[in-house]
N, C-alpha and C positions, 0 to 999 in steps of 0.2 A: 344421452351424455351432455356434458356442459364444456364449453370453450370459455376460460376465464383469462385467456392470454391478454386481451385488450386492457384489463385492469393490471396487469403486470407491467406492459409496455405498449406504447401507442406512438406513431409520429403524427398523430392528429393534434394541432396546436391547441384546440380549445376542448381538449378531452384530458381528463386526469388519468394519472396512472402511478403506480407505486414505485416505478423507476425514476419518475421525476421527483416524487415526494422524498427519495432517498438523498437527493442532492443538497447540498449546501445552497444557499441562496446566492445569485450572482454579487450582490453587495458583500457577502460573507467571504466569498471565494476572492473577490478583488481586495478585500481588506487584508485577508491573510497573505496574499501575495505581496502586498505592499509591506506588511511587517516581515516577512522574509527577506525582502531586499534590504530592510532597515537593519535587520540583524547581520545580514551578510556585510554591509558596509561597516558596520560596527566592528566585527570581528576582523574584516580585512585590514583595517588601519590599527585595531586596538591591540590585537595579539602582538605584532612586531613591537609596537610602543611599550607594553608591559614587559616584554622579554628584554628589551633594551634597558629598561629602567632598573631590572633585576639583574643586571650584570652581563647579559649576553651581548657581547660586543661585536661579534661575526655578524655578517649581513642576514636578515631575517626576511626571506621573501614573504609576499603576502599569501594567506591561504586562498585555496579555490574551493568551490563548492558545487555539490551535485545532488540534485533532489532524488530520492529514491522512496520506496514503500508505496503506500496505496495512492498518494497523490501522483507519483509517476506512472503507476499501473492504470490510472483512471478508474480506481475501484473504491474511492473514497466515499463513505457514507456519512451523513450528518448523524449527531447521536441519537439514539432512539429513547433514552431516559437517562437520568442522573444516576451516577456520576460519570456518566460516559463523554468522551470528548473526541473530536475529529482529531487525528494524529497526522501530522505533517513531519517526515523526516528529511532533514536536509544535512547531509553529510559535509564536514568541514575537513578538508585535507590540507596537511601542515608540510609541505616540503622544505623543511628548514635546513640552513646551510651548515648547521653544527650537527647534523645527522652524519652517521658516520658512512664509511663506503661499504659496510656490510648490509645485511638485509634488515638488521634491527636498529631503531634510533639508540643513540648512547644517554639520551635525556629521558629520564623517568616520565612516566605517563601522567603522574600527579602534577608535574610541573605545567603540562599542556591543559589539563582541566582547569588549574588554578589561573594560568594565564587567560584562557577564555572566559572563565567567570569574572575575572577582574575587569578584563575588557568591557563586558556587558553590564558591569555593576550600575554606572550612571544612567544607561539607557533603560534598564529594568527599573529603577527608582522613578524616573520620570514618567514612564508609561504605567506605572503602579501594575507591573506583571508580578507573577511569583516564580522565583527560581526554586528548581526542584533538583536536589543534588543526591538523592537516594538511589537513583537508578545507576548501576555500576557501569553501563555502556554508552551513556550519553548524558549530555546537559538538557534538562527539561525547562522550557519556559511556558508557563500557562498564561496564554495571552488573552484569554476570555473564558467564560464559563463554558463555552461549547468547543473550544479548541486549545491545542499546545503545539509547540514545535519542538521537536527532538532533534538535538545536534550531536550526532556522534563524531567523534574525533579520530581521524585516520592519519597516517603517515606513510610517506613513500621515501624510498631512499632518494638523497639529495641528487645524485647522478643521474637517475632516472628522470626525476622532474626537470632538471636542466635540459636532457636532451629532448624532451617531450616539448617544452616550452619553446626551445629555439626552433625545433622543427615547424611548429605551428606558426611562429613568426615569420619564417621564411616562406611558408606555403601561402599565407595571406597577404604577405608583402607589408605587414604593419610595421610603423617605425619604431615602436619601443617594445620591449620584452613584456612589460605590463599590460599593453593594450592586447597583445597577443594572447596572453595568459587568460584575460577577462572575456575575450570575445571568442575564443576557441574551446570553450568547455567541452561541447558535445564531442569533438573529435579527440579530444585528449582523453576524455572519459573511456571511449572505445579503444583507445590505444594503450593505456595503462597495462604494464605488465602483469599477468595473472600470477598469484602467488606472491607479490611483493606489496600487497596492500594490507597494513596493519591497523587494528583497531585498538585505540587506548582503552583500557580497562581500569577501572578504580581499585579492583582488588587483585587483578592477576597481571598488572603491567600492561603487556601487550599481548594481542591474540590476533592469528592470522585469520583476516575475515574480508571478504570481498563481495559487496552486494551486487555487482553487475551480473553474475551468472543467473542468479534468480529472476532478476528483471528481463534478462533476454530470454530465459525459458518461458516466462509468462507470456511476454508480448510475442513470442513464437508460437505459442498455443493459440493466442488470440487471432493471429495471422492465419493459421491453419484452420481454425474451427469457426471464425467469425465472431462478430460482436456478440452473438448471443451467448457465447461462453462467458465473455466478461460480465454480461448481465447476470448469468446464474449465479457466479461467485459474489456478485453484490446482494443477490436475494438471500443466499446462504448466510452471509455476514449479517443481513438485516434480520433474519430468523434468530441467529445467535444473540444480537444485540437485545432482541426483545425477550428471549428466553432467559438470558442471563445478564442481569445489571452489570455485573464484572466477572471477569473470568471466561470460562468457556473454551472451545478449541480456537487456536490463534488463526489468524488470516491466513498464513503462509500454509499451515495444515489444511485448510478448507480448500485452498487453491490446488495444493498437491493431490489431495485425496480425490477431488472432483474431476481432475483433468482426464484420467483414464475412463472415467464413468460417462463422461459427456458425449452425447450425440445430438447432432443438429436436428431440430424438428421445425419445419417450415411454419413461420408465423404462430408456433405454439410454445411460447415460453412456459406455459404451465406444464406441459407434457416434458419438455427438456428438463425442467426442474425436478418433475417426479421421477424421471430416469436416475438422476444423479442421487436424489435423496434416498431412493429404494435401495442404492448400493452401497451407500456410505457406512451404515452400521458394520458390515462385514470388513470393508477397507479399514476402518478405524481398528477394528479388533484385531485384524491381521498384522496391523503396524504399517505405518507410513513414514517413508524416508524422504530428507530433502531431495527434490528432483535433480539438484545439481551436486549432491554429495551423498552417495549411498552410505557413508560412514556415519551420517547424522540422523538420528531418529526424530522426527517430528512428534510422533505419540509419545515417546519417552519422556519428552518435556512435559506433555500433559499429565502424565502419571497414569497408573492403571486404574485407579478410581475415577479420574476425570476423564479418561478414554470410555470407560463402560457408562458413565453418565451421559456423555455425549453421544455415544451409540443409541442408548435407550431413547434420548430426546429425538434423534431423527427418525428411530422406529414409530415413535408416536406421531411425528411430523408427517411420515409418509402415509399413515393411516387416515390423517386428516385430509391431506390433499388429495389423496386417491378418492376418498368419500366425496369431496367437494366437486371432483371432476365428474363422478358418477351420479351425484345428486340430481333429483328431479325439481329442486327449488333453487333458483338462482339467489334468493334472499338468504336461504341456509347457507349456501356456499360462500357468500360474501361474509357472513357472521363467522363461519369456521376460519376463513383466512385472516380476519381480523384478530382472532384468537392466537393465531401464529405469528403476526406482523405488526399488530396493533393497528391504529388508524390511519396509518400510512397507507395501508391497503384500502383502495376507496371502496365505500359501500354504494355501489351503483348497479344493483341487479338487472336494471333495464338494458345494461350493455353487455351483459353475459349472453352469449349465444347457445342455443340448443343444436347441437349437431348429431350427425348419425355415426354409428361405429365405422362405417365405411369411410367418413370424412375423417376420423381420427386415424384410421389406418393410413390414408392420403398423407398425413402429416408425419409418417415415420420416416426415419433418417435417410436422406437422399445421398446420392454419390457427392464425393468431396468436389466443391467448386471454388471460384472466386469468392472472397469475403463479401458479406452483404452489405449494401449501401444503406446508410441511415440517413433519413430525411432531414434531420436537424441535429445541431451538434449538442452532444449531452455532457454535462459537467461531471466531474467526480472520478 
């Protein structure tokens, strides 16, 4: 049997692995982070300015921002092929003073979209970015051929935001409310009242939507299962992105479907991935719900035809991955893996280890223990 794990993940600095190849470059990540800051600054001052210019004379507090999605989960992969782009989600929270004391804002969602887009107008023109307004739940800025920033707009009842902001200011002893709001993002994010976060929707006005529970669930799974689970999710996304130039199962569906299937394999990412892939077709066909909301079916979003297509794709992937680990030829195993992942999987048969069945059994799931330590910081 063959051990392919070193080609999936290694902590040896001078050895390549697919996990590293999935990362954006440090320069790309730094540039995206700087763009995100620039966009935030623009919206922070621009939304109040635009609203006041359009007749809203009441005090308009500056919005707050919370990164969510794969950037926050550290599961962001670089694009595998065109037209794919790295997706950065940065929620913009608008605790406006003209929000009523009920749970729903009195101002139409269209006003918030219009104000945010107008605030970004000059920056978009200067940077020659592309504004995409077709998505009903966010503003999309295509900032490069390889990346875009999605900005979903949220609203919190005015009274709740004021309470949170003042509490943060008192706790940290800041001199101004603005400073407290800007510096205490993380604590306020955790403290926001569940069920009172509303997402602006271009077609449905407002929808109750809170991204925190899914983030907390996923980070809890990583804490319980170790970093290997996060890597397995990234490999599943890498397979999807190579198999489907667009479409395919959503990332949250892959996360939710794989979590119950994952079992830690000591230094064997190839076997841990095989465990998950082997169980995915049944899980997908049986239906997968949002792990934080059983009323929301994630497979329903994909549709019956899409679910069946994905199930068959993972059945084929399992056969190939199993054949690669059972193969007698390291070269053939690398070729098969490049067929599933593209050239981001290294063709280095000399680093593939031949192992005994006994050694494979030794890598079987062990009892739960503390999260593994990673020798170097991994982006994504």
